[in-house]
C-alpha positions as a Markdown table, in Angstrom:
| # | Residue | x | y | z |
|---|---|---|---|---|
| 1 | Unk | 9.5 | 5.8 | 1.4 |
| 2 | Unk | 13.0 | 7.1 | 0.9 |
| 3 | Unk | 14.0 | 7.1 | -2.7 |
| 4 | Unk | 17.6 | 8.1 | -1.8 |
| 5 | Unk | 19.5 | 9.1 | 1.2 |
| 6 | Unk | 21.2 | 12.5 | 1.6 |
| 7 | Unk | 24.7 | 12.5 | 0.2 |
| 8 | Unk | 27.6 | 12.2 | 2.7 |
| 9 | Unk | 30.1 | 14.8 | 3.5 |
| 10 | Unk | 32.5 | 13.4 | 0.9 |
| 11 | Unk | 29.9 | 13.4 | -1.9 |
| 12 | Unk | 30.8 | 14.9 | -5.3 |
| 13 | Unk | 29.2 | 18.1 | -6.6 |
| 14 | Unk | 27.2 | 16.0 | -9.1 |
| 15 | Unk | 25.8 | 13.8 | -6.3 |
| 16 | Unk | 24.8 | 16.8 | -4.2 |
| 17 | Unk | 23.2 | 18.5 | -7.1 |
| 18 | Unk | 21.3 | 15.4 | -8.2 |
| 19 | Unk | 20.1 | 14.7 | -4.7 |
| 20 | Unk | 18.9 | 18.3 | -4.2 |
| 21 | Unk | 17.2 | 18.4 | -7.5 |
| 22 | Unk | 15.5 | 15.1 | -7.0 |
| 23 | Unk | 14.1 | 16.3 | -3.7 |
| 24 | Unk | 13.1 | 19.7 | -4.9 |
| 25 | Unk | 11.7 | 18.7 | -8.3 |
| 26 | Unk | 9.5 | 16.1 | -6.6 |
| 27 | Unk | 8.4 | 18.3 | -3.7 |
| 28 | Unk | 7.9 | 21.6 | -5.5 |
| 29 | Unk | 7.7 | 20.7 | -9.2 |
| 30 | Unk | 10.2 | 21.1 | -12.0 |
| 31 | Unk | 9.1 | 24.5 | -13.3 |
| 32 | Unk | 8.8 | 25.9 | -9.8 |
| 33 | Unk | 12.3 | 24.9 | -8.8 |
| 34 | Unk | 15.0 | 27.3 | -10.0 |
| 35 | Unk | 18.6 | 26.5 | -10.7 |
| 36 | Unk | 19.8 | 29.1 | -8.2 |
| 37 | Unk | 17.9 | 27.4 | -5.4 |
| 38 | Unk | 19.4 | 24.0 | -6.4 |
| 39 | Unk | 22.9 | 25.5 | -6.5 |
| 40 | Unk | 22.4 | 27.1 | -3.0 |
| 41 | Unk | 20.9 | 24.0 | -1.4 |
| 42 | Unk | 23.5 | 21.7 | -3.0 |
| 43 | Unk | 26.2 | 24.0 | -1.8 |
| 44 | Unk | 28.0 | 24.1 | -5.1 |
| 45 | Unk | 29.4 | 26.9 | -7.2 |
| 46 | Unk | 27.5 | 28.0 | -10.2 |
| 47 | Unk | 30.4 | 27.0 | -12.4 |
| 48 | Unk | 30.4 | 23.5 | -10.9 |
| 49 | Unk | 26.7 | 23.2 | -11.5 |
| 50 | Unk | 27.0 | 24.1 | -15.2 |
| 51 | Unk | 30.0 | 21.8 | -15.6 |
| 52 | Unk | 27.8 | 18.9 | -14.4 |
| 53 | Unk | 24.5 | 20.0 | -16.1 |
| 54 | Unk | 24.9 | 22.5 | -18.9 |
| 55 | Unk | 21.1 | 22.9 | -19.1 |
| 56 | Unk | 18.2 | 22.4 | -16.7 |
| 57 | Unk | 16.7 | 19.8 | -19.1 |
| 58 | Unk | 19.8 | 17.7 | -18.6 |
| 59 | Unk | 19.3 | 17.8 | -14.9 |
| 60 | Unk | 15.6 | 16.9 | -15.3 |
| 61 | Unk | 16.7 | 13.9 | -17.4 |
| 62 | Unk | 19.1 | 12.8 | -14.7 |
| 63 | Unk | 16.4 | 13.3 | -12.0 |
| 64 | Unk | 13.9 | 11.2 | -13.9 |
| 65 | Unk | 16.4 | 8.5 | -14.7 |
| 66 | Unk | 17.5 | 8.4 | -11.0 |
| 67 | Unk | 13.9 | 8.4 | -9.9 |
| 68 | Unk | 13.0 | 5.5 | -12.2 |
| 69 | Unk | 15.9 | 3.3 | -11.0 |
| 70 | Unk | 15.2 | 4.1 | -7.3 |
| 71 | Unk | 11.4 | 3.8 | -7.5 |
| 72 | Unk | 11.5 | 0.5 | -9.4 |
| 73 | Unk | 14.0 | -0.9 | -7.0 |
| 74 | Unk | 11.8 | 0.1 | -4.0 |
| 75 | Unk | 8.6 | -1.2 | -5.7 |
| 76 | Unk | 10.2 | -4.5 | -6.5 |
| 77 | Unk | 11.7 | -4.9 | -3.1 |
| 78 | Unk | 8.5 | -4.0 | -1.3 |
| 79 | Unk | 6.4 | -6.3 | -3.4 |
| 80 | Unk | 8.8 | -9.2 | -3.0 |
| 81 | Unk | 9.0 | -8.8 | 0.7 |
| 82 | Unk | 5.2 | -8.9 | 1.0 |
| 83 | Unk | 5.1 | -12.0 | -1.3 |
| 84 | Unk | 7.7 | -13.7 | 0.9 |
| 85 | Unk | 5.5 | -13.1 | 4.0 |
| 86 | Unk | 2.3 | -14.5 | 2.5 |
| 87 | Unk | 0.5 | -15.8 | -0.5 |
| 88 | Unk | 1.5 | -13.7 | -3.6 |
| 89 | Unk | -1.5 | -11.9 | -5.1 |
| 90 | Unk | -2.4 | -8.8 | -7.0 |
| 91 | Unk | -3.9 | -7.3 | -3.8 |
| 92 | Unk | -0.3 | -7.0 | -2.4 |
| 93 | Unk | 0.3 | -4.3 | -5.1 |
| 94 | Unk | -2.3 | -2.2 | -3.3 |
| 95 | Unk | -0.4 | -2.8 | 0.0 |
| 96 | Unk | 2.8 | -1.5 | -1.6 |
| 97 | Unk | 1.0 | 1.5 | -3.1 |
| 98 | Unk | -0.6 | 2.3 | 0.3 |
| 99 | Unk | 2.8 | 2.3 | 1.9 |
| 100 | Unk | 3.9 | 4.9 | -0.6 |
| 101 | Unk | 0.6 | 6.9 | -0.5 |
| 102 | Unk | 0.7 | 7.4 | 3.3 |
| 103 | Unk | 4.3 | 8.7 | 3.3 |
| 104 | Unk | 4.2 | 12.4 | 4.2 |
| 105 | Unk | 6.6 | 13.0 | 1.2 |
| 106 | Unk | 4.2 | 11.4 | -1.3 |
| 107 | Unk | 3.5 | 13.8 | -4.2 |
| 108 | Unk | 2.2 | 11.4 | -6.8 |
| 109 | Unk | 4.1 | 10.0 | -9.8 |
| 110 | Unk | 7.2 | 12.1 | -10.7 |
| 111 | Unk | 6.7 | 11.0 | -14.4 |
| 112 | Unk | 3.1 | 12.0 | -14.6 |
| 113 | Unk | 3.9 | 15.2 | -12.8 |
| 114 | Unk | 6.7 | 16.0 | -15.2 |
| 115 | Unk | 4.4 | 15.6 | -18.2 |
| 116 | Unk | 1.6 | 17.5 | -16.6 |
| 117 | Unk | 3.8 | 20.5 | -16.0 |
| 118 | Unk | 3.8 | 21.3 | -19.7 |
| 119 | Unk | 5.5 | 20.5 | -22.9 |
| 120 | Unk | 8.6 | 18.5 | -21.9 |
| 121 | Unk | 11.5 | 18.0 | -24.2 |
| 122 | Unk | 11.2 | 14.8 | -26.4 |
| 123 | Unk | 13.9 | 13.2 | -24.2 |
| 124 | Unk | 12.0 | 13.8 | -21.0 |
| 125 | Unk | 8.8 | 12.5 | -22.5 |
| 126 | Unk | 10.7 | 9.4 | -23.7 |
| 127 | Unk | 12.1 | 8.8 | -20.2 |
| 128 | Unk | 8.6 | 9.1 | -18.8 |
| 129 | Unk | 7.2 | 6.7 | -21.4 |
| 130 | Unk | 10.1 | 4.3 | -20.8 |
| 131 | Unk | 9.3 | 4.3 | -17.0 |
| 132 | Unk | 5.7 | 3.4 | -17.7 |
| 133 | Unk | 6.7 | 0.7 | -20.1 |
| 134 | Unk | 9.1 | -0.8 | -17.6 |
| 135 | Unk | 6.4 | -0.7 | -14.9 |
| 136 | Unk | 4.0 | -2.4 | -17.3 |
| 137 | Unk | 6.6 | -5.1 | -18.2 |
| 138 | Unk | 7.3 | -5.7 | -14.5 |
| 139 | Unk | 3.6 | -6.1 | -13.8 |
| 140 | Unk | 3.2 | -8.4 | -16.7 |
| 141 | Unk | 6.0 | -10.6 | -15.2 |
| 142 | Unk | 4.3 | -10.5 | -11.8 |
| 143 | Unk | 0.9 | -11.4 | -13.3 |
| 144 | Unk | 2.4 | -14.3 | -15.3 |
| 145 | Unk | 4.1 | -15.5 | -12.1 |
| 146 | Unk | 0.7 | -15.6 | -10.4 |
| 147 | Unk | -0.5 | -17.8 | -13.3 |
| 148 | Unk | -3.1 | -15.6 | -15.0 |
| 149 | Unk | -4.1 | -17.0 | -18.3 |
| 150 | Unk | -3.9 | -13.7 | -20.2 |
| 151 | Unk | -0.9 | -11.9 | -18.6 |
| 152 | Unk | -0.6 | -9.2 | -21.2 |
| 153 | Unk | -4.2 | -8.1 | -20.9 |
| 154 | Unk | -4.3 | -8.6 | -17.1 |
| 155 | Unk | -1.2 | -6.5 | -16.7 |
| 156 | Unk | -2.7 | -3.7 | -18.8 |
| 157 | Unk | -5.7 | -3.7 | -16.4 |
| 158 | Unk | -3.4 | -3.8 | -13.4 |
| 159 | Unk | -1.3 | -0.9 | -14.7 |
| 160 | Unk | -4.5 | 1.1 | -15.3 |
| 161 | Unk | -5.5 | 0.5 | -11.7 |
| 162 | Unk | -2.1 | 1.4 | -10.4 |
| 163 | Unk | -1.9 | 4.6 | -12.4 |
| 164 | Unk | -5.5 | 5.6 | -11.4 |
| 165 | Unk | -4.8 | 4.9 | -7.8 |
| 166 | Unk | -1.6 | 7.1 | -7.9 |
| 167 | Unk | -3.5 | 10.0 | -9.4 |
| 168 | Unk | -6.5 | 9.7 | -7.1 |
| 169 | Unk | -4.3 | 9.4 | -4.0 |
| 170 | Unk | -2.5 | 12.6 | -5.0 |
| 171 | Unk | -5.7 | 14.4 | -5.9 |
| 172 | Unk | -7.7 | 13.4 | -2.9 |
| 173 | Unk | -5.0 | 13.1 | -0.2 |
| 174 | Unk | -6.7 | 9.8 | 0.8 |
| 175 | Unk | -4.0 | 7.3 | 0.2 |
| 176 | Unk | -5.5 | 4.6 | 2.4 |
| 177 | Unk | -8.9 | 4.9 | 0.7 |
| 178 | Unk | -7.5 | 4.9 | -2.8 |
| 179 | Unk | -5.4 | 1.8 | -1.9 |
| 180 | Unk | -8.5 | 0.1 | -0.6 |
| 181 | Unk | -10.3 | 0.8 | -3.9 |
| 182 | Unk | -7.3 | -0.6 | -5.8 |
| 183 | Unk | -7.3 | -3.7 | -3.6 |
| 184 | Unk | -11.0 | -4.3 | -4.4 |
| 185 | Unk | -10.4 | -3.9 | -8.1 |
| 186 | Unk | -7.4 | -6.2 | -8.0 |
| 187 | Unk | -9.5 | -8.9 | -6.3 |
| 188 | Unk | -12.0 | -8.7 | -9.1 |
| 189 | Unk | -9.4 | -9.5 | -11.7 |
C-alpha cells in the first residue's frame, strides 16, 4: 500500500523532506531516525531543512498529519471499491486490513507507534487521538450505512477489532491470520 509516491525532480525542499521523513519514521521509528539522515536522503541543505521545520517535533507533526490524510483516503477508497464489487459488510474491512497487513512495508499503525515510542509532545498526542477519532467516526458512518441498530456501540466494537488486528498483525507478522480473526469477529457482530 503506497501512502505517497516519491517526489518528482521538481519537488520543493519541503516535499522532499516530508516524503523522506514519512518513509523513515514509518520504517525505522521516530526516535531512531535522526535529522541528519533525513537531510542527507532528502538531498537538502541543513539550512533549508530548518527553514521548513525548525524542530523535529514540527516534522513529526507534519508526518502524522500527512499520514492521517493519506491513510484515511486509502482506507476509504479501498473499502468503497470492495463495496462496489459486492455486498457491503463489516467483513470487507478485514479484506482492506489484510491488503495492508501483507504489504512488505507494513509496520503497524504510525499513530500507535508514535505514542509507544515514549512521551510525545501534547500536539503529537492530539494528532494521534484525532486520527483515532476520525477513524471511529468513519466506521460509525459505515456501520450506520449497513443498517446496524446501534451504530455508535457497533462502531466502537469494530474500532476495537481493527485496532487489535493492527497490533496483532505487527506483533505476529501474520497479517493473513489476523485479518481472518478480524473477519470472524466482524461476522459475529
